[in-house]
Biopython code that builds the backbone (N, CA, C, O; Angstrom):
import numpy as np
from Bio.PDB.StructureBuilder import StructureBuilder

atoms = [
    (1, "MET", "N", (-7.707, -30.247, 4.803)),
    (1, "MET", "CA", (-6.930, -30.766, 5.934)),
    (1, "MET", "C", (-7.992, -31.127, 6.980)),
    (1, "MET", "O", (-8.933, -30.352, 7.153)),
    (2, "ILE", "N", (-7.890, -32.287, 7.703)),
    (2, "ILE", "CA", (-8.734, -32.715, 8.764)),
    (2, "ILE", "C", (-7.996, -32.695, 10.033)),
    (2, "ILE", "O", (-6.856, -33.152, 10.127)),
    (3, "LEU", "N", (-8.661, -32.152, 11.038)),
    (3, "LEU", "CA", (-7.997, -32.030, 12.343)),
    (3, "LEU", "C", (-8.742, -32.846, 13.225)),
    (3, "LEU", "O", (-9.957, -32.661, 13.282)),
    (4, "GLU", "N", (-8.166, -33.795, 13.984)),
    (4, "GLU", "CA", (-8.863, -34.779, 14.962)),
    (4, "GLU", "C", (-8.507, -34.312, 16.367)),
    (4, "GLU", "O", (-7.323, -34.177, 16.678)),
    (5, "VAL", "N", (-9.442, -34.075, 17.182)),
    (5, "VAL", "CA", (-9.258, -33.654, 18.561)),
    (5, "VAL", "C", (-10.002, -34.656, 19.443)),
    (5, "VAL", "O", (-11.130, -35.042, 19.134)),
    (6, "GLU", "N", (-9.358, -35.082, 20.560)),
    (6, "GLU", "CA", (-10.034, -35.965, 21.479)),
    (6, "GLU", "C", (-10.645, -35.078, 22.509)),
    (6, "GLU", "O", (-10.049, -34.113, 22.986)),
    (7, "LYS", "N", (-11.925, -35.460, 22.856)),
    (7, "LYS", "CA", (-12.724, -34.712, 23.878)),
    (7, "LYS", "C", (-12.966, -35.658, 25.042)),
    (7, "LYS", "O", (-13.422, -36.778, 24.812)),
    (8, "ASN", "N", (-12.688, -35.274, 26.260)),
    (8, "ASN", "CA", (-12.863, -36.172, 27.442)),
    (8, "ASN", "C", (-12.202, -37.523, 27.231)),
    (8, "ASN", "O", (-12.677, -38.529, 27.757)),
    (9, "GLY", "N", (-11.140, -37.564, 26.490)),
    (9, "GLY", "CA", (-10.509, -38.894, 26.300)),
    (9, "GLY", "C", (-11.265, -39.851, 25.474)),
    (9, "GLY", "O", (-10.696, -40.913, 25.221)),
    (10, "LYS", "N", (-12.496, -39.649, 24.992)),
    (10, "LYS", "CA", (-13.228, -40.654, 24.219)),
    (10, "LYS", "C", (-13.470, -40.218, 22.831)),
    (10, "LYS", "O", (-12.986, -40.864, 21.902)),
    (11, "LYS", "N", (-14.205, -39.139, 22.624)),
    (11, "LYS", "CA", (-14.819, -38.880, 21.302)),
    (11, "LYS", "C", (-13.876, -37.983, 20.512)),
    (11, "LYS", "O", (-13.250, -37.050, 21.013)),
    (12, "LYS", "N", (-13.830, -38.336, 19.272)),
    (12, "LYS", "CA", (-13.058, -37.604, 18.330)),
    (12, "LYS", "C", (-13.981, -36.624, 17.512)),
    (12, "LYS", "O", (-15.067, -36.975, 17.051)),
    (13, "ILE", "N", (-13.483, -35.447, 17.384)),
    (13, "ILE", "CA", (-14.208, -34.513, 16.538)),
    (13, "ILE", "C", (-13.388, -34.167, 15.390)),
    (13, "ILE", "O", (-12.228, -33.778, 15.520)),
    (14, "LYS", "N", (-13.988, -34.307, 14.232)),
    (14, "LYS", "CA", (-13.356, -34.081, 12.934)),
    (14, "LYS", "C", (-13.683, -32.589, 12.344)),
    (14, "LYS", "O", (-14.837, -32.252, 12.078)),
    (15, "ILE", "N", (-12.781, -31.902, 12.203)),
    (15, "ILE", "CA", (-13.018, -30.554, 11.600)),
    (15, "ILE", "C", (-12.330, -30.390, 10.376)),
    (15, "ILE", "O", (-11.118, -30.596, 10.308)),
    (16, "LYS", "N", (-13.081, -29.997, 9.297)),
    (16, "LYS", "CA", (-12.540, -29.839, 7.944)),
    (16, "LYS", "C", (-12.189, -28.418, 7.790)),
    (16, "LYS", "O", (-13.040, -27.551, 7.986)),
    (17, "GLN", "N", (-10.863, -28.105, 7.414)),
    (17, "GLN", "CA", (-10.433, -26.849, 7.318)),
    (17, "GLN", "C", (-10.418, -26.555, 5.734)),
    (17, "GLN", "O", (-9.794, -27.242, 4.924)),
    (18, "LYS", "N", (-11.194, -25.437, 5.419)),
    (18, "LYS", "CA", (-11.227, -25.043, 3.917)),
    (18, "LYS", "C", (-9.809, -24.467, 3.514)),
    (18, "LYS", "O", (-9.092, -23.807, 4.266)),
    (19, "LYS", "N", (-9.537, -24.793, 2.302)),
    (19, "LYS", "CA", (-8.325, -24.264, 1.687)),
    (19, "LYS", "C", (-8.608, -22.785, 1.361)),
    (19, "LYS", "O", (-9.644, -22.411, 0.812)),
    (20, "SER", "N", (-7.603, -21.977, 1.743)),
    (20, "SER", "CA", (-7.793, -20.579, 1.414)),
    (20, "SER", "C", (-7.697, -20.254, -0.036)),
    (20, "SER", "O", (-6.822, -20.834, -0.678)),
    (21, "PRO", "N", (-8.430, -19.457, -0.603)),
    (21, "PRO", "CA", (-8.486, -19.235, -2.070)),
    (21, "PRO", "C", (-7.171, -18.590, -2.513)),
    (21, "PRO", "O", (-6.697, -17.654, -1.869)),
    (22, "SER", "N", (-6.610, -19.053, -3.541)),
    (22, "SER", "CA", (-5.372, -18.433, -4.032)),
    (22, "SER", "C", (-5.534, -17.017, -4.477)),
    (22, "SER", "O", (-6.583, -16.731, -5.053)),
    (23, "VAL", "N", (-4.677, -16.140, -4.295)),
    (23, "VAL", "CA", (-4.823, -14.817, -4.766)),
    (23, "VAL", "C", (-4.262, -14.705, -6.086)),
    (23, "VAL", "O", (-3.108, -15.105, -6.237)),
    (24, "LYS", "N", (-4.919, -14.202, -7.115)),
    (24, "LYS", "CA", (-4.420, -14.041, -8.443)),
    (24, "LYS", "C", (-3.749, -12.651, -8.535)),
    (24, "LYS", "O", (-4.346, -11.602, -8.294)),
    (25, "ASN", "N", (-2.463, -12.740, -8.903)),
    (25, "ASN", "CA", (-1.669, -11.623, -9.121)),
    (25, "ASN", "C", (-1.897, -11.111, -10.548)),
    (25, "ASN", "O", (-1.800, -11.919, -11.471)),
    (26, "TYR", "N", (-2.194, -9.817, -10.798)),
    (26, "TYR", "CA", (-2.442, -9.395, -12.086)),
    (26, "TYR", "C", (-1.848, -8.004, -12.287)),
    (26, "TYR", "O", (-1.693, -7.225, -11.346)),
    (27, "VAL", "N", (-1.533, -7.732, -13.502)),
    (27, "VAL", "CA", (-1.057, -6.280, -13.913)),
    (27, "VAL", "C", (-1.427, -6.145, -15.317)),
    (27, "VAL", "O", (-1.040, -6.983, -16.131)),
    (28, "VAL", "N", (-2.166, -5.130, -15.670)),
    (28, "VAL", "CA", (-2.644, -4.905, -17.056)),
    (28, "VAL", "C", (-2.525, -3.414, -17.368)),
    (28, "VAL", "O", (-2.775, -2.577, -16.501)),
    (29, "ILE", "N", (-2.131, -3.071, -18.645)),
    (29, "ILE", "CA", (-2.125, -1.673, -18.955)),
    (29, "ILE", "C", (-3.468, -1.423, -19.637)),
    (29, "ILE", "O", (-3.696, -1.889, -20.753)),
    (30, "ASP", "N", (-4.355, -0.689, -18.966)),
    (30, "ASP", "CA", (-5.731, -0.345, -19.415)),
    (30, "ASP", "C", (-5.692, 0.709, -20.617)),
    (30, "ASP", "O", (-6.283, 0.536, -21.683)),
    (31, "HIS", "N", (-4.965, 1.752, -20.318)),
    (31, "HIS", "CA", (-4.916, 2.911, -21.426)),
    (31, "HIS", "C", (-3.488, 3.252, -21.486)),
    (31, "HIS", "O", (-2.829, 3.324, -20.449)),
    (32, "PRO", "N", (-2.954, 3.474, -22.691)),
    (32, "PRO", "CA", (-3.603, 3.309, -23.919)),
    (32, "PRO", "C", (-3.793, 1.914, -24.225)),
    (32, "PRO", "O", (-3.130, 1.037, -23.670)),
    (33, "GLN", "N", (-4.799, 1.649, -25.209)),
    (33, "GLN", "CA", (-5.072, 0.220, -25.602)),
    (33, "GLN", "C", (-4.081, -0.185, -26.677)),
    (33, "GLN", "O", (-3.489, 0.677, -27.326)),
    (34, "ASN", "N", (-3.897, -1.425, -26.867)),
    (34, "ASN", "CA", (-2.933, -2.030, -27.832)),
    (34, "ASN", "C", (-3.323, -1.514, -29.305)),
    (34, "ASN", "O", (-4.443, -1.720, -29.771)),
    (35, "GLY", "N", (-2.347, -0.850, -29.978)),
    (35, "GLY", "CA", (-2.634, -0.359, -31.331)),
    (35, "GLY", "C", (-3.220, 0.981, -31.288)),
    (35, "GLY", "O", (-3.560, 1.456, -32.371)),
    (36, "GLU", "N", (-3.400, 1.675, -30.224)),
    (36, "GLU", "CA", (-4.011, 2.973, -30.070)),
    (36, "GLU", "C", (-3.006, 4.061, -30.736)),
    (36, "GLU", "O", (-1.788, 3.963, -30.587)),
    (37, "ILE", "N", (-3.571, 5.039, -31.436)),
    (37, "ILE", "CA", (-2.829, 6.069, -31.967)),
    (37, "ILE", "C", (-3.038, 7.289, -31.173)),
    (37, "ILE", "O", (-4.174, 7.754, -31.069)),
    (38, "LEU", "N", (-2.017, 7.846, -30.602)),
    (38, "LEU", "CA", (-1.984, 9.043, -29.799)),
    (38, "LEU", "C", (-1.917, 10.362, -30.572)),
    (38, "LEU", "O", (-1.135, 10.428, -31.521)),
    (39, "ASN", "N", (-2.616, 11.340, -30.269)),
    (39, "ASN", "CA", (-2.408, 12.581, -30.979)),
    (39, "ASN", "C", (-2.020, 13.723, -30.172)),
    (39, "ASN", "O", (-2.314, 14.862, -30.533)),
    (40, "SER", "N", (-1.350, 13.479, -29.054)),
    (40, "SER", "CA", (-0.831, 14.552, -28.259)),
    (40, "SER", "C", (0.584, 14.041, -27.689)),
    (40, "SER", "O", (0.786, 12.840, -27.507)),
    (41, "ASN", "N", (1.474, 14.947, -27.441)),
    (41, "ASN", "CA", (2.805, 14.520, -27.009)),
    (41, "ASN", "C", (2.782, 14.284, -25.452)),
    (41, "ASN", "O", (3.853, 14.154, -24.859)),
    (42, "TYR", "N", (1.631, 14.229, -24.807)),
    (42, "TYR", "CA", (1.577, 13.782, -23.433)),
    (42, "TYR", "C", (0.313, 12.956, -23.267)),
    (42, "TYR", "O", (-0.702, 13.188, -23.924)),
    (43, "TYR", "N", (0.413, 11.910, -22.297)),
    (43, "TYR", "CA", (-0.705, 11.003, -22.072)),
    (43, "TYR", "C", (-0.502, 10.450, -20.736)),
    (43, "TYR", "O", (0.632, 10.197, -20.331)),
    (44, "THR", "N", (-1.642, 10.234, -19.972)),
    (44, "THR", "CA", (-1.629, 9.651, -18.682)),
    (44, "THR", "C", (-1.986, 8.156, -18.803)),
    (44, "THR", "O", (-3.139, 7.827, -19.081)),
    (45, "LEU", "N", (-1.047, 7.277, -18.606)),
    (45, "LEU", "CA", (-1.237, 5.839, -18.710)),
    (45, "LEU", "C", (-1.913, 5.433, -17.496)),
    (45, "LEU", "O", (-1.651, 6.000, -16.436)),
    (46, "ARG", "N", (-2.868, 4.380, -17.574)),
    (46, "ARG", "CA", (-3.698, 3.798, -16.514)),
    (46, "ARG", "C", (-3.294, 2.371, -16.499)),
    (46, "ARG", "O", (-3.233, 1.745, -17.557)),
    (47, "ILE", "N", (-2.994, 1.784, -15.279)),
    (47, "ILE", "CA", (-2.573, 0.447, -15.035)),
    (47, "ILE", "C", (-3.478, -0.169, -13.991)),
    (47, "ILE", "O", (-3.675, 0.469, -12.957)),
    (48, "GLY", "N", (-4.032, -1.320, -14.161)),
    (48, "GLY", "CA", (-4.803, -2.048, -13.163)),
    (48, "GLY", "C", (-3.781, -3.101, -12.618)),
    (48, "GLY", "O", (-3.045, -3.718, -13.389)),
    (49, "ALA", "N", (-3.760, -3.291, -11.224)),
    (49, "ALA", "CA", (-2.870, -4.205, -10.692)),
    (49, "ALA", "C", (-3.349, -4.659, -9.235)),
    (49, "ALA", "O", (-4.050, -3.955, -8.508)),
    (50, "SER", "N", (-2.924, -5.794, -8.943)),
    (50, "SER", "CA", (-3.229, -6.421, -7.601)),
    (50, "SER", "C", (-2.127, -6.227, -6.662)),
    (50, "SER", "O", (-1.769, -7.185, -5.977)),
    (51, "SER", "N", (-1.558, -5.107, -6.553)),
    (51, "SER", "CA", (-0.405, -4.816, -5.749)),
    (51, "SER", "C", (-0.424, -3.328, -5.146)),
    (51, "SER", "O", (-1.227, -2.490, -5.556)),
    (52, "ALA", "N", (0.394, -3.099, -4.278)),
    (52, "ALA", "CA", (0.534, -1.843, -3.604)),
    (52, "ALA", "C", (1.405, -0.888, -4.425)),
    (52, "ALA", "O", (1.383, 0.319, -4.187)),
    (53, "LYS", "N", (2.173, -1.415, -5.390)),
    (53, "LYS", "CA", (3.076, -0.600, -6.226)),
    (53, "LYS", "C", (3.056, -1.095, -7.647)),
    (53, "LYS", "O", (2.921, -2.300, -7.857)),
    (54, "ALA", "N", (3.174, -0.286, -8.578)),
    (54, "ALA", "CA", (3.321, -0.650, -9.940)),
    (54, "ALA", "C", (4.301, 0.237, -10.697)),
    (54, "ALA", "O", (4.476, 1.408, -10.361)),
    (55, "GLN", "N", (4.954, -0.340, -11.745)),
    (55, "GLN", "CA", (5.946, 0.394, -12.327)),
    (55, "GLN", "C", (5.777, 0.201, -13.899)),
    (55, "GLN", "O", (5.118, -0.743, -14.335)),
    (56, "ILE", "N", (6.353, 1.065, -14.677)),
    (56, "ILE", "CA", (6.139, 1.093, -16.191)),
    (56, "ILE", "C", (7.471, 1.271, -16.803)),
    (56, "ILE", "O", (8.274, 2.062, -16.308)),
    (57, "ALA", "N", (7.757, 0.552, -17.888)),
    (57, "ALA", "CA", (8.851, 0.708, -18.732)),
    (57, "ALA", "C", (8.355, 1.122, -20.180)),
    (57, "ALA", "O", (7.441, 0.532, -20.757)),
    (58, "ILE", "N", (9.026, 2.153, -20.685)),
    (58, "ILE", "CA", (8.687, 2.673, -22.018)),
    (58, "ILE", "C", (9.687, 2.509, -22.939)),
    (58, "ILE", "O", (10.733, 3.145, -22.810)),
    (59, "ASP", "N", (9.498, 1.646, -23.976)),
    (59, "ASP", "CA", (10.537, 1.419, -24.949)),
    (59, "ASP", "C", (11.849, 0.801, -24.351)),
    (59, "ASP", "O", (12.954, 1.126, -24.785)),
    (60, "GLY", "N", (11.677, -0.102, -23.340)),
    (60, "GLY", "CA", (12.863, -0.794, -22.695)),
    (60, "GLY", "C", (13.557, 0.161, -21.760)),
    (60, "GLY", "O", (14.726, -0.070, -21.454)),
    (61, "SER", "N", (12.949, 1.185, -21.296)),
    (61, "SER", "CA", (13.675, 1.999, -20.341)),
    (61, "SER", "C", (13.731, 1.394, -19.031)),
    (61, "SER", "O", (13.165, 0.320, -18.823)),
    (62, "ASP", "N", (14.425, 2.057, -18.060)),
    (62, "ASP", "CA", (14.372, 1.656, -16.707)),
    (62, "ASP", "C", (13.023, 1.637, -16.147)),
    (62, "ASP", "O", (12.192, 2.357, -16.699)),
    (63, "TRP", "N", (12.662, 0.926, -15.134)),
    (63, "TRP", "CA", (11.386, 0.910, -14.500)),
    (63, "TRP", "C", (11.108, 2.191, -13.753)),
    (63, "TRP", "O", (11.936, 2.614, -12.946)),
    (64, "MET", "N", (9.901, 2.867, -14.006)),
    (64, "MET", "CA", (9.553, 4.020, -13.396)),
    (64, "MET", "C", (8.314, 3.762, -12.520)),
    (64, "MET", "O", (7.413, 3.011, -12.893)),
    (65, "ASP", "N", (8.300, 4.428, -11.308)),
    (65, "ASP", "CA", (7.115, 4.189, -10.354)),
    (65, "ASP", "C", (5.879, 4.879, -10.900)),
    (65, "ASP", "O", (5.944, 5.933, -11.533)),
    (66, "CYS", "N", (4.783, 4.259, -10.637)),
    (66, "CYS", "CA", (3.533, 4.870, -10.899)),
    (66, "CYS", "C", (2.777, 5.342, -9.751)),
    (66, "CYS", "O", (2.910, 4.697, -8.711)),
    (67, "ARG", "N", (2.015, 6.341, -9.752)),
    (67, "ARG", "CA", (1.204, 6.803, -8.545)),
    (67, "ARG", "C", (-0.137, 5.984, -8.466)),
    (67, "ARG", "O", (-0.682, 5.521, -9.468)),
    (68, "CYS", "N", (-0.587, 5.856, -7.278)),
    (68, "CYS", "CA", (-1.875, 5.121, -7.035)),
    (68, "CYS", "C", (-2.985, 6.174, -6.682)),
    (68, "CYS", "O", (-2.822, 7.065, -5.848)),
    (69, "ALA", "N", (-4.110, 5.978, -7.394)),
    (69, "ALA", "CA", (-5.231, 6.843, -7.051)),
    (69, "ALA", "C", (-6.520, 6.334, -7.646)),
    (69, "ALA", "O", (-6.511, 5.895, -8.796)),
    (70, "ALA", "N", (-7.634, 6.366, -6.930)),
    (70, "ALA", "CA", (-8.917, 5.835, -7.409)),
    (70, "ALA", "C", (-8.917, 4.386, -7.820)),
    (70, "ALA", "O", (-9.662, 4.006, -8.724)),
    (71, "GLY", "N", (-8.053, 3.513, -7.145)),
    (71, "GLY", "CA", (-8.041, 2.149, -7.396)),
    (71, "GLY", "C", (-7.259, 1.766, -8.620)),
    (71, "GLY", "O", (-7.366, 0.598, -8.995)),
    (72, "TYR", "N", (-6.462, 2.615, -9.318)),
    (72, "TYR", "CA", (-5.585, 2.366, -10.433)),
    (72, "TYR", "C", (-4.222, 2.994, -10.111)),
    (72, "TYR", "O", (-4.005, 3.701, -9.128)),
    (73, "PHE", "N", (-3.303, 2.645, -11.082)),
    (73, "PHE", "CA", (-2.002, 3.276, -10.988)),
    (73, "PHE", "C", (-1.920, 4.121, -12.252)),
    (73, "PHE", "O", (-2.488, 3.792, -13.293)),
    (74, "TRP", "N", (-1.212, 5.186, -12.120)),
    (74, "TRP", "CA", (-1.124, 6.294, -13.207)),
    (74, "TRP", "C", (0.276, 6.655, -13.376)),
    (74, "TRP", "O", (1.057, 6.728, -12.428)),
    (75, "TYR", "N", (0.622, 6.906, -14.725)),
    (75, "TYR", "CA", (1.946, 7.564, -15.062)),
    (75, "TYR", "C", (1.740, 8.624, -16.015)),
    (75, "TYR", "O", (1.118, 8.382, -17.049)),
    (76, "ASP", "N", (2.176, 9.723, -15.789)),
    (76, "ASP", "CA", (2.155, 10.942, -16.680)),
    (76, "ASP", "C", (3.227, 10.929, -17.676)),
    (76, "ASP", "O", (4.347, 11.312, -17.338)),
    (77, "TRP", "N", (2.995, 10.521, -18.892)),
    (77, "TRP", "CA", (3.937, 10.283, -19.942)),
    (77, "TRP", "C", (4.030, 11.686, -20.660)),
    (77, "TRP", "O", (3.031, 12.151, -21.209)),
    (78, "THR", "N", (5.221, 12.350, -20.653)),
    (78, "THR", "CA", (5.315, 13.613, -21.319)),
    (78, "THR", "C", (6.357, 13.574, -22.372)),
    (78, "THR", "O", (7.124, 12.611, -22.399)),
    (79, "ASP", "N", (6.458, 14.520, -23.234)),
    (79, "ASP", "CA", (7.467, 14.659, -24.282)),
    (79, "ASP", "C", (7.614, 13.406, -25.108)),
    (79, "ASP", "O", (8.719, 12.959, -25.416)),
    (80, "ILE", "N", (6.431, 12.833, -25.471)),
    (80, "ILE", "CA", (6.369, 11.562, -26.224)),
    (80, "ILE", "C", (6.856, 11.931, -27.634)),
    (80, "ILE", "O", (6.402, 12.900, -28.243)),
    (81, "SER", "N", (7.827, 11.092, -28.136)),
    (81, "SER", "CA", (8.394, 11.304, -29.442)),
    (81, "SER", "C", (7.405, 10.644, -30.586)),
    (81, "SER", "O", (6.709, 9.656, -30.351)),
    (82, "GLN", "N", (7.432, 11.241, -31.701)),
    (82, "GLN", "CA", (6.578, 10.655, -32.802)),
    (82, "GLN", "C", (7.098, 9.203, -33.120)),
    (82, "GLN", "O", (8.274, 8.870, -32.973)),
    (83, "GLY", "N", (6.238, 8.492, -33.507)),
    (83, "GLY", "CA", (6.545, 6.998, -33.926)),
    (83, "GLY", "C", (5.968, 6.012, -32.959)),
    (83, "GLY", "O", (5.143, 6.354, -32.112)),
    (84, "SER", "N", (6.415, 4.759, -33.094)),
    (84, "SER", "CA", (5.800, 3.642, -32.363)),
    (84, "SER", "C", (6.492, 3.517, -30.979)),
    (84, "SER", "O", (7.634, 3.946, -30.809)),
    (85, "HIS", "N", (5.806, 2.947, -30.038)),
    (85, "HIS", "CA", (6.292, 2.855, -28.678)),
    (85, "HIS", "C", (5.733, 1.515, -28.068)),
    (85, "HIS", "O", (4.652, 1.050, -28.428)),
    (86, "LYS", "N", (6.526, 0.935, -27.135)),
    (86, "LYS", "CA", (6.187, -0.352, -26.526)),
    (86, "LYS", "C", (6.162, -0.099, -24.996)),
    (86, "LYS", "O", (7.181, 0.295, -24.428)),
    (87, "LEU", "N", (5.044, -0.314, -24.348)),
    (87, "LEU", "CA", (4.876, -0.158, -22.935)),
    (87, "LEU", "C", (4.684, -1.490, -22.252)),
    (87, "LEU", "O", (4.032, -2.400, -22.765)),
    (88, "THR", "N", (5.267, -1.570, -21.096)),
    (88, "THR", "CA", (5.272, -2.833, -20.225)),
    (88, "THR", "C", (5.172, -2.431, -18.744)),
    (88, "THR", "O", (5.980, -1.646, -18.250)),
    (89, "ALA", "N", (4.183, -2.974, -18.056)),
    (89, "ALA", "CA", (4.034, -2.689, -16.639)),
    (89, "ALA", "C", (4.400, -3.872, -15.807)),
    (89, "ALA", "O", (4.337, -5.003, -16.287)),
    (90, "ARG", "N", (4.782, -3.655, -14.570)),
    (90, "ARG", "CA", (5.105, -4.673, -13.624)),
    (90, "ARG", "C", (4.783, -4.516, -12.216)),
    (90, "ARG", "O", (4.718, -3.370, -11.771)),
    (91, "ILE", "N", (4.566, -5.544, -11.427)),
    (91, "ILE", "CA", (4.303, -5.527, -10.050)),
    (91, "ILE", "C", (5.240, -6.462, -9.397)),
    (91, "ILE", "O", (5.752, -7.372, -10.050)),
    (92, "GLN", "N", (5.502, -6.284, -8.099)),
    (92, "GLN", "CA", (6.161, -7.365, -7.261)),
    (92, "GLN", "C", (5.144, -7.957, -6.319)),
    (92, "GLN", "O", (4.523, -7.288, -5.493)),
    (93, "THR", "N", (5.008, -9.319, -6.506)),
    (93, "THR", "CA", (4.087, -10.097, -5.666)),
    (93, "THR", "C", (4.589, -10.103, -4.132)),
    (93, "THR", "O", (5.715, -9.723, -3.813)),
    (94, "VAL", "N", (3.735, -10.523, -3.325)),
    (94, "VAL", "CA", (4.116, -10.708, -1.855)),
    (94, "VAL", "C", (5.180, -11.752, -1.672)),
    (94, "VAL", "O", (5.897, -11.766, -0.672)),
    (95, "GLN", "N", (5.278, -12.635, -2.659)),
    (95, "GLN", "CA", (6.295, -13.679, -2.587)),
    (95, "GLN", "C", (7.677, -13.153, -3.134)),
    (95, "GLN", "O", (8.652, -13.901, -3.212)),
    (96, "GLY", "N", (7.710, -11.844, -3.504)),
    (96, "GLY", "CA", (8.973, -11.203, -4.013)),
    (96, "GLY", "C", (9.224, -11.390, -5.470)),
    (96, "GLY", "O", (10.282, -10.980, -5.946)),
    (97, "GLU", "N", (8.300, -11.999, -6.238)),
    (97, "GLU", "CA", (8.556, -12.310, -7.673)),
    (97, "GLU", "C", (7.989, -11.127, -8.372)),
    (97, "GLU", "O", (7.097, -10.460, -7.846)),
    (98, "PHE", "N", (8.541, -10.810, -9.692)),
    (98, "PHE", "CA", (7.967, -9.764, -10.447)),
    (98, "PHE", "C", (7.035, -10.454, -11.477)),
    (98, "PHE", "O", (7.297, -11.539, -11.998)),
    (99, "LYS", "N", (5.941, -9.734, -11.716)),
    (99, "LYS", "CA", (4.930, -10.140, -12.660)),
    (99, "LYS", "C", (4.803, -8.986, -13.650)),
    (99, "LYS", "O", (4.590, -7.836, -13.266)),
    (100, "THR", "N", (4.943, -9.333, -14.982)),
    (100, "THR", "CA", (4.847, -8.274, -16.067)),
    (100, "THR", "C", (3.645, -8.379, -16.769)),
    (100, "THR", "O", (3.088, -9.474, -16.844)),
    (101, "SER", "N", (3.142, -7.317, -17.327)),
    (101, "SER", "CA", (1.911, -7.283, -18.145)),
    (101, "SER", "C", (2.326, -7.674, -19.568)),
    (101, "SER", "O", (3.502, -7.767, -19.923)),
    (102, "LYS", "N", (1.345, -7.878, -20.293)),
    (102, "LYS", "CA", (1.450, -7.956, -21.805)),
    (102, "LYS", "C", (1.863, -6.715, -22.271)),
    (102, "LYS", "O", (1.389, -5.718, -21.727)),
    (103, "SER", "N", (2.686, -6.587, -23.207)),
    (103, "SER", "CA", (3.204, -5.280, -23.744)),
    (103, "SER", "C", (2.109, -4.648, -24.604)),
    (103, "SER", "O", (1.374, -5.327, -25.322)),
    (104, "VAL", "N", (2.039, -3.400, -24.506)),
    (104, "VAL", "CA", (1.133, -2.575, -25.380)),
    (104, "VAL", "C", (1.831, -1.748, -26.379)),
    (104, "VAL", "O", (2.759, -1.007, -26.054)),
    (105, "GLN", "N", (1.403, -1.860, -27.592)),
    (105, "GLN", "CA", (2.045, -1.138, -28.592)),
    (105, "GLN", "C", (1.109, 0.054, -28.995)),
    (105, "GLN", "O", (-0.082, -0.102, -29.263)),
    (106, "CYS", "N", (1.755, 1.248, -29.013)),
    (106, "CYS", "CA", (1.003, 2.468, -29.445)),
    (106, "CYS", "C", (1.904, 3.321, -30.248)),
    (106, "CYS", "O", (3.116, 3.108, -30.274)),
    (107, "GLN", "N", (1.307, 4.343, -30.946)),
    (107, "GLN", "CA", (2.076, 5.220, -31.712)),
    (107, "GLN", "C", (1.581, 6.689, -31.665)),
    (107, "GLN", "O", (0.387, 6.981, -31.609)),
    (108, "LEU", "N", (2.605, 7.598, -31.693)),
    (108, "LEU", "CA", (2.241, 9.064, -31.613)),
    (108, "LEU", "C", (2.185, 9.554, -33.102)),
    (108, "LEU", "O", (3.154, 9.353, -33.836)),
    (109, "PHE", "N", (1.152, 10.144, -33.520)),
    (109, "PHE", "CA", (1.069, 10.742, -34.814)),
    (109, "PHE", "C", (0.574, 12.171, -34.517)),
    (109, "PHE", "O", (-0.564, 12.377, -34.095)),
    (110, "LEU", "N", (1.473, 13.157, -34.753)),
    (110, "LEU", "CA", (1.087, 14.591, -34.714)),
    (110, "LEU", "C", (1.006, 15.076, -36.112)),
    (110, "LEU", "O", (1.947, 14.894, -36.885)),
    (111, "ASN", "N", (-0.152, 15.727, -36.491)),
    (111, "ASN", "CA", (-0.115, 16.453, -37.667)),
    (111, "ASN", "C", (0.229, 17.891, -37.466)),
    (111, "ASN", "O", (0.420, 18.294, -36.319)),
    (112, "ASP", "N", (0.328, 18.725, -38.521)),
    (112, "ASP", "CA", (0.766, 20.110, -38.333)),
    (112, "ASP", "C", (-0.229, 20.876, -37.396)),
    (112, "ASP", "O", (0.171, 21.849, -36.758)),
    (113, "SER", "N", (-1.612, 20.411, -37.305)),
    (113, "SER", "CA", (-2.548, 21.205, -36.560)),
    (113, "SER", "C", (-2.427, 20.908, -35.040)),
    (113, "SER", "O", (-2.911, 21.701, -34.233)),
    (114, "VAL", "N", (-1.875, 19.931, -34.690)),
    (114, "VAL", "CA", (-1.795, 19.487, -33.272)),
    (114, "VAL", "C", (-0.392, 19.709, -32.786)),
    (114, "VAL", "O", (0.543, 19.155, -33.364)),
    (115, "LYS", "N", (-0.183, 20.559, -31.664)),
    (115, "LYS", "CA", (1.158, 20.658, -31.204)),
    (115, "LYS", "C", (1.176, 20.296, -29.751)),
    (115, "LYS", "O", (2.236, 20.308, -29.125)),
]
sb = StructureBuilder()
sb.init_structure("model")
sb.init_model(0)
sb.init_chain("A")
sb.init_seg("    ")
for serial, (resi, resn, name, xyz) in enumerate(atoms, 1):
    if name == "N":
        sb.init_residue(resn, " ", resi, " ")
    sb.init_atom(name, np.array(xyz, "f"), 0.0, 1.0, " ", f" {name:<3s}", serial, name[0])
structure = sb.get_structure()
């Protein structure tokens, strides 16, 4: 954008205004990683996001709020059932739109020695 201003009725000054950089909205599930095998029926999920709030859905559940600490979002997942699970995180952008992460697949495998 160029702004033209008259000074003393004669001279025009041209000022170029830089475009503000676009903010990239992102949300990603850092842990567990896709395909990870869990060996305990509790796990703390870690989510990276460009928002003040993040939520997680486990196996298509309702969205659950995550807590923010140390620059990440966390969710304490307890009483995990054996088998495969699908995790999806989301944020709400400043424009009010929801952005979801790529889904992460993981599975819980407990053998007799791990309770």
